[in-house]
N, C-alpha and C positions, 0 to 999 in steps of 0.2 A: 376913492379908487376902486373899492369893492363894488359899488353901485355901477360904475363905468364898465367893469368887467362883466357883471351880471347882465347888463343891458346890451352891450355891444359884442361881447364874446372876446374882447381883446384885453390883454394885460397892460398894453401900452396906454399911457394916459397923456397923449400929446395935446389934446384939444377938448376942453370941457364943453364946448358948444356941441360937439358930436354926441356927448352923453345927454345933454338937454334935448337935442333934436330927437334922439331915439326914445326918450321918455315921452315927449310930446306926441310922437307917432303912436305910442301905446294908448295915450289918452284920447286923441282925435284920430280915429282909424280911417276916416274918409268913407265914401260910399261907392257902391257898385250896383249893378242891376243884374237880375237873373234873366239871361238871354237864351235860356234853354228852350228848344223847340220840341214840345211833346208830340207834335204831329209828324216829326221826322220818323222815317222807317226804323222800327225796332226800338224807339225811345220809350222810356217808362213814364208813368203819370206824374211822378213827383221828382223829376231830375233837377239838377242845378248846373248852370254854366255861368261863370263870373265874367262880366263885361270888361273887367280890368286885367285880371291875370290869366283868364282862359281856363281856370280850373273847372273840370267837368266831373260831376258825381251822378251816377245813375242807380243809386241804391238808397236804402233808408238809414244807413249807418250814421250819417250826420244830420238827418232830417229831424227837426224838433217836434215835440209832442203837439205843439200848436198847429202843425201843418204848414208852417212857413219856414223859409230859410232866413234866419236872422243875421248870420255872419258867414262869409265865405270861409270854408274849411282850410283854404290854402293861404290867402293873403290877409284874412281877418277883417276885411272891410265890411261895414254894415250894409246889408242888402236893402236897398230902397224898395218899399212896398210898391206893387204895380199900380196902385191907385194914387200915388203921389205925383 
């Protein structure tokens, strides 16, 4: 029941499948693409825009040292590299 509450935020434990699905989502995040257009007027050189949730970041706060966006800062999906 504690695991269910930690994962779903709910104290109610009506359905263990909900807990297992939430844990599976943490393990298999899914993928998205960076659809940010750096050629857009006023855009920065290292921006990010998620193809799934639309999260848009135009600063280096979430930008990794490697110079790539590895995960979306909002939905947590793995960002598919542009060469894949």
